[in-house]
VOGU-3710 file (C-alpha; in Angstrom, 3 decimals, decimal comma):
1> mtanwekten> 7,786/24,497/26,208  4,412/25,525/27,522  1,390/23,808/25,733  -2,214/24,075/26,790  -5,009/21,814/25,508  -8,506/23,005/25,625  -11,086/20,522/24,385  -14,016/22,185/22,380  -16,676/19,792/20,885  -17,204/17,034/18,309
11> gygvltfeis> -13,624/15,647/18,727  -11,921/18,978/18,302  -10,007/21,282/20,583  -7,420/24,126/20,612  -3,694/23,345/21,472  -1,938/26,649/22,350  1,821/26,543/22,477  4,885/28,881/22,527  7,879/29,139/20,533  10,689/29,806/22,864
21> epqkkvaidk> 13,287/32,641/22,420  16,066/30,073/21,639  13,792/28,301/19,118  13,031/31,727/17,447  16,605/32,506/17,234  17,527/29,427/15,584  14,660/29,522/13,059  15,176/33,328/12,212  18,895/32,620/11,565  17,916/29,863/9,335
31> afnkvkknln> 15,417/32,084/7,413  17,969/34,880/7,083  20,745/32,543/5,716  18,244/31,220/3,133  17,128/34,695/2,098  20,420/36,400/1,881  21,802/33,809/-0,779  19,784/35,569/-3,437  20,066/39,193/-2,217  21,730/41,911/-4,042
41> vpgfrkgkvt> 22,638/44,885/-1,791  24,786/47,872/-2,936  28,198/47,565/-1,248  28,159/43,814/-0,763  28,767/40,817/-2,917  25,683/38,774/-3,758  24,772/36,682/-0,677  27,201/38,551/1,545  24,993/41,170/3,191  25,369/41,439/7,018
51> rsvfnrmfge> 22,470/40,765/9,321  22,566/44,310/10,920  22,263/45,824/7,376  19,495/43,504/6,376  17,526/44,430/9,404  17,848/48,126/8,812  16,759/47,740/5,247  14,038/45,135/5,458  13,356/44,621/9,183  13,774/41,388/11,124
61> tslyedalnn> 10,047/40,789/10,990  10,282/40,211/7,250  11,856/36,831/8,196  9,027/35,769/10,625  6,839/33,862/8,098  9,872/31,710/6,953  11,152/31,343/10,465  7,688/29,988/11,616  7,567/27,600/8,651  10,954/26,401/9,954
71> vlpvayplav> 10,092/25,825/13,417  6,595/24,601/13,319  7,348/21,074/11,997  9,466/20,569/15,300  7,535/22,674/17,749  4,074/21,383/16,996  4,928/17,638/17,577  6,567/18,592/20,884  3,428/20,375/21,886  1,334/17,518/20,941
81> eeagidpvaq> 3,518/15,157/23,024  3,401/17,526/26,038  -0,343/17,945/25,925  -0,642/14,205/25,669  -3,158/14,216/22,664  -3,549/12,014/19,711  -4,227/14,076/16,551  -5,962/12,369/13,576  -5,570/15,081/10,889  -3,408/18,031/10,049
91> peisveslnn> -4,142/20,936/12,376  -5,439/24,356/11,449  -2,577/26,850/12,535  -3,235/30,335/13,560  -0,789/32,926/15,013  -1,712/34,284/18,433  1,319/36,672/18,712  4,715/37,289/17,117  6,316/39,859/19,451  9,957/40,624/19,146
101> depwvikakv> 11,027/40,164/22,636  8,599/37,414/23,847  7,985/33,831/23,004  5,789/33,584/20,047  2,308/32,077/20,773  0,654/29,713/18,221  -2,806/28,142/18,340  -3,740/24,974/16,557  -7,245/23,655/16,016  -6,705/19,947/16,194
111> avkpvvklgq> -9,071/16,899/15,632  -8,135/14,185/18,004  -8,820/10,407/18,214  -12,077/9,799/20,179  -12,336/7,815/23,354  -13,437/4,249/22,724  -15,134/2,204/25,343  -15,559/-1,381/24,349  -18,780/-3,351/24,929  -19,302/-7,035/24,251
121> feglevekqd> -17,409/-8,042/21,142  -16,809/-11,801/21,658  -19,508/-14,498/21,608  -21,986/-12,102/19,704  -25,207/-13,719/18,338  -26,149/-12,908/14,746  -29,017/-14,181/12,416  -28,190/-17,756/10,961  -27,260/-17,581/7,294  -28,465/-20,171/4,740
131> rsvtddeved> -25,552/-21,743/2,982  -27,562/-24,558/1,145  -27,983/-24,909/-2,447  -31,061/-26,266/-4,021  -31,558/-28,267/-7,174  -33,568/-25,405/-8,711  -30,560/-23,082/-8,223  -28,237/-25,654/-10,143  -30,775/-25,898/-12,808  -30,870/-22,055/-13,140
141> rlkaeqekna> -27,046/-22,030/-13,403  -27,230/-24,696/-16,009  -29,991/-22,825/-18,051  -27,906/-19,682/-17,959  -24,929/-21,412/-19,479  -27,254/-22,927/-22,023  -28,542/-19,427/-22,874  -24,924/-18,117/-23,081  -24,088/-20,874/-25,562  -27,191/-20,436/-27,791
151> elivkeadqp> -26,650/-19,893/-31,613  -28,542/-17,217/-33,482  -30,406/-18,817/-36,439  -32,036/-16,589/-39,178  -35,674/-16,994/-39,367  -37,679/-17,534/-42,575  -38,631/-14,167/-44,272  -42,237/-14,629/-43,416  -41,579/-15,489/-39,528  -42,339/-12,461/-37,328
161> aedgdtvvid> -39,933/-11,350/-34,620  -40,786/-12,520/-31,129  -39,690/-11,384/-27,583  -36,185/-12,592/-27,201  -35,391/-12,659/-30,798  -32,678/-10,481/-32,363  -33,412/-8,029/-35,322  -30,757/-6,638/-37,467  -31,909/-3,055/-38,295  -31,133/0,258/-39,735
171> ykgfvdgvaf> -32,642/3,125/-37,889  -32,705/6,967/-37,912  -34,379/9,073/-35,229  -36,073/12,544/-35,620  -37,413/15,040/-33,145  -39,906/17,544/-34,581  -38,961/16,288/-38,030  -35,190/16,987/-37,571  -32,727/14,207/-37,422  -30,606/14,296/-34,111
181> eggedknhsl> -26,976/13,443/-33,561  -26,391/9,976/-32,394  -29,722/8,762/-33,534  -28,744/6,741/-36,557  -27,088/3,314/-37,043  -26,948/0,693/-39,754  -27,008/-3,167/-39,395  -27,411/-2,859/-35,620  -28,208/-6,151/-33,794  -30,825/-5,620/-31,032
191> elgsnqfipg> -32,192/-8,371/-28,916  -35,826/-7,737/-28,277  -36,695/-7,644/-24,495  -33,015/-6,672/-23,607  -34,103/-3,104/-22,715  -30,986/-1,631/-24,418  -33,047/0,993/-26,230  -35,481/3,713/-25,012  -38,534/2,344/-23,194  -41,288/1,260/-25,933
201> feeqligtke> -38,741/1,008/-28,750  -38,067/-2,822/-28,655  -41,741/-3,738/-28,038  -42,860/-1,999/-31,256  -40,656/-4,264/-33,283  -42,260/-7,499/-32,041  -44,217/-8,928/-35,068  -41,962/-7,273/-37,729  -40,511/-9,432/-40,479  -37,516/-9,391/-42,790
211> gdevevkvtf> -37,773/-6,482/-45,064  -40,330/-4,419/-43,029  -39,959/-0,666/-42,853  -41,772/0,697/-39,828  -42,110/3,969/-37,767  -41,335/3,627/-34,159  -42,709/6,353/-31,780  -41,117/6,789/-28,369  -40,642/9,462/-25,627  -37,134/10,043/-24,089
221> pseyhseala> -37,040/9,659/-20,443  -37,116/12,939/-18,494  -33,707/11,995/-16,824  -32,038/11,144/-20,259  -28,280/11,898/-20,398  -28,769/14,320/-23,261  -30,534/17,474/-22,032  -31,496/18,287/-25,649  -33,459/14,922/-25,880  -34,784/14,558/-22,394
231> gkeatfevkv> -38,516/14,260/-22,239  -38,961/14,787/-26,088  -41,066/12,738/-28,442  -39,070/10,959/-31,171  -39,900/9,020/-34,319  -37,570/6,367/-35,613  -37,547/5,323/-39,240  -36,591/1,527/-38,970  -35,770/-1,033/-41,720  -35,521/-4,690/-40,591
241> hevktkelpe> -32,947/-6,765/-42,395  -33,085/-10,073/-40,480  -34,851/-11,707/-37,590  -32,791/-14,199/-35,741  -33,950/-16,619/-33,029  -31,956/-18,400/-30,377  -31,353/-22,133/-30,788  -30,387/-23,669/-27,478  -27,910/-26,530/-27,299  -29,132/-29,896/-26,020
251> lddefakdvs> -28,267/-30,480/-22,322  -26,278/-33,656/-22,705  -22,787/-34,903/-22,007  -21,532/-33,136/-25,156  -22,703/-29,901/-23,930  -21,094/-30,388/-20,512  -17,591/-31,181/-22,316  -18,032/-28,103/-24,463  -18,519/-25,626/-21,582  -15,896/-27,210/-19,167
261> edvstlgelk> -12,696/-29,081/-19,618  -13,040/-30,524/-16,128  -16,018/-32,501/-16,720  -17,072/-35,605/-18,893  -20,771/-35,808/-18,144  -23,764/-33,615/-17,635  -24,021/-34,954/-14,026  -20,429/-33,937/-13,393  -21,122/-30,546/-14,591  -24,169/-30,143/-12,329
271> ekyrkelede> -21,958/-31,168/-9,465  -19,388/-28,668/-10,449  -21,983/-25,917/-10,473  -23,352/-26,929/-7,122  -19,868/-26,768/-5,542  -19,281/-23,301/-7,099  -22,654/-22,135/-5,932  -21,902/-23,569/-2,348  -18,595/-21,713/-2,217  -20,253/-18,432/-3,379
281> kkqladekvq> -23,094/-18,738/-0,774  -20,623/-19,626/1,958  -18,567/-16,571/1,025  -21,608/-14,267/0,943  -22,884/-15,741/4,286  -19,679/-15,440/5,816  -19,356/-11,819/4,875  -22,835/-11,130/6,053  -22,048/-12,793/9,571  -18,934/-10,795/9,810
291> dsairkaidn> -20,608/-7,528/8,923  -23,379/-8,285/11,341  -21,009/-9,108/14,193  -18,974/-5,963/13,512  -22,070/-3,725/13,553  -23,181/-5,301/16,873  -19,622/-4,617/18,418  -19,918/-1,099/17,192  -23,476/-0,838/18,696  -22,172/-2,359/22,015
301> aeiidlpevm> -19,262/0,152/22,230  -19,245/3,857/23,109  -17,227/6,104/20,830  -17,091/9,555/22,274  -16,660/12,606/20,080  -15,773/11,197/16,741  -14,394/14,037/14,571  -15,963/14,155/11,160  -12,657/14,598/9,463  -11,849/10,986/10,280
311> vteevdrqld> -14,758/9,868/8,207  -13,995/12,105/5,270  -10,282/10,959/5,349  -11,506/7,375/5,279  -13,457/8,124/2,072  -10,339/9,738/0,589  -8,390/6,720/1,588  -10,757/4,280/0,031  -10,969/6,333/-3,104  -7,097/6,400/-3,425
321> hylnnmrrqg> -6,838/2,666/-2,906  -9,425/2,043/-5,513  -7,994/4,187/-8,056  -4,419/2,756/-7,408  -5,764/-0,614/-7,998  -7,150/0,591/-11,370  -3,577/2,063/-12,185  -2,056/-1,387/-11,447  -4,362/-2,771/-14,160  -3,217/-0,087/-16,556
331> iepdlyyqit> -6,390/2,076/-16,253  -6,018/5,767/-15,323  -8,794/7,583/-13,503  -9,808/9,704/-16,611  -10,137/6,644/-18,641  -12,088/4,894/-15,963  -14,494/7,840/-15,537  -14,969/7,893/-19,345  -15,721/4,202/-19,597  -18,148/4,181/-16,732
341> gsteddlkqq> -19,708/7,485/-17,369  -19,006/8,558/-13,747  -17,077/11,192/-12,003  -14,742/11,306/-9,021  -17,674/12,841/-6,969  -19,768/9,808/-7,962  -17,032/7,517/-6,699  -16,695/9,448/-3,554  -20,365/9,189/-2,837  -20,172/5,469/-3,179
351> ftqdadvrtk> -17,400/5,188/-0,618  -19,161/7,675/1,716  -22,091/5,308/2,267  -20,314/3,004/4,632  -17,413/5,339/5,654  -18,863/5,879/9,182  -18,967/2,181/9,750  -15,548/1,512/8,376  -14,089/4,291/10,607  -15,701/3,019/13,810
361> tnlileqivk> -14,563/-0,429/12,850  -10,864/0,556/12,781  -11,395/2,487/16,105  -12,757/-0,548/17,818  -10,324/-2,932/16,371  -7,316/-0,613/17,528  -8,878/-0,572/21,013  -9,168/-4,418/21,173  -5,428/-4,516/20,068  -4,618/-2,194/22,972
371> ekdievseee> -6,713/-3,958/25,489  -5,879/-7,389/24,609  -2,240/-6,620/24,190  -2,150/-8,252/20,788  1,495/-8,909/19,450  2,844/-10,015/16,059  5,680/-12,412/15,550  8,481/-12,112/12,869  7,134/-15,350/11,445  3,714/-13,731/10,951
381> ieseikslad> 5,094/-10,772/9,164  7,153/-12,942/6,926  3,980/-14,878/5,931  2,114/-11,744/5,233  5,029/-10,549/3,062  4,824/-13,789/1,054  1,043/-13,546/0,814  1,057/-10,076/-0,631  3,862/-11,136/-3,069  1,558/-13,834/-4,232
391> eydmdekqvr> -1,456/-11,705/-4,470  0,224/-8,850/-6,522  2,596/-10,927/-8,507  5,591/-9,128/-6,969  8,986/-10,305/-5,607  9,126/-10,411/-1,757  11,949/-7,905/-1,981  9,596/-5,509/-3,834  6,911/-5,842/-1,138  9,466/-5,103/1,595
401> ntvstdmlae> 10,536/-1,988/-0,264  6,984/-0,871/-0,724  5,509/-1,574/2,667  7,133/-1,083/6,108  7,268/-3,946/8,435  5,575/-1,658/11,091  2,631/-1,079/8,888  2,399/-4,797/8,192  2,520/-5,503/11,848  -0,322/-2,964/12,542
411> diklkkalgl> -2,501/-4,756/9,807  -1,783/-8,161/11,261  -2,817/-6,966/14,774  -6,066/-5,553/13,398  -6,742/-8,837/11,620  -6,176/-10,683/14,827  -8,564/-8,413/16,628  -11,191/-8,932/13,865  -10,790/-12,697/14,502  -11,571/-12,246/18,119
421> itesvkev> -15,040/-10,839/16,951  -15,780/-13,231/13,975  -14,310/-16,492/15,172  -16,500/-16,439/18,272  -19,733/-15,348/16,790  -22,833/-17,537/17,112  -25,375/-17,933/14,422  -28,846/-18,437/15,887
//
């Protein structure tokens, strides 16, 4: 085969290659044998028409499209190997010539893996992260738990609603004197100051008492999800049935035992919260250190001609991974979009934000694996299988049937390469 690679720009190039006469013949024969099975020709039993008769009636060129589809899955990889390139996406195939008595000439627009030149990636210096936990942070965690366990107590009828109280109300909304859909509810519990309702609504209920009937006037935000209501002035007729206030539990040993089975005293609960906060801070700090180190390794490297398709495919890969995790939890994508009020485009936009960094990270890790000649043992693969089985509550046999050992080995290599960056980092 004759294959010619011509680099163009931005990580793309054109691969020109030939389909030889022998390859053509095999592919055309295969296409004919497939077509003739369903062919009815006078004078022949179904599927028994001869090649010469077929060519006279339909022309051999009518087989070329099927023949090309037959031969390309074999011919293209051979051309790639001959040209010594590393494609990263499906090619855009075009036909240069399909002459009868000459090799067919095919062109393929191909995105190839960029050249990666590593800079410093070990012993990188990043900003020091604070992992300490203050007494105030422990107290804040304790108060949050206290708030969560508060009881709602009905106020006396003559006691007005205050910020933080909960009012039980009936309401009905009107725009230009006409009630609008979705603007009515009865016995609705609303915490004042929670900002659940339209801006200005909750503030106008402060000072109301049990039995009060009031008019609340608000303006819907211009970006409101209902176009019919966006920016419109509205009046709500509101009746207050009850006003409730929070009664906080005492912060004592009994409270501690109520909120956690692991402790007997308030002091032990505080220590538990301190440990949890320390673990959370450590994890966040470690993630920030790792992220900073990776970004420095990217900045220190030179990545030449990164094709945009690698970034878009990274977005698609992250989207598929996220939705598959949802499915494992029994949530189909349509239900997820309905629950969250989002769309697939919204989710794609979310994964697009760091797709460029993720793509470059993978390229750098792959280059580290190559230059450091990182290998993986059978014991490490077995350990990874056990870890995945535990994580996804699967049998080890299921994991082996789901994920190839070659793929696991590549993942472990990348983790080792990442460890070379992160384990040698210095916080200054």
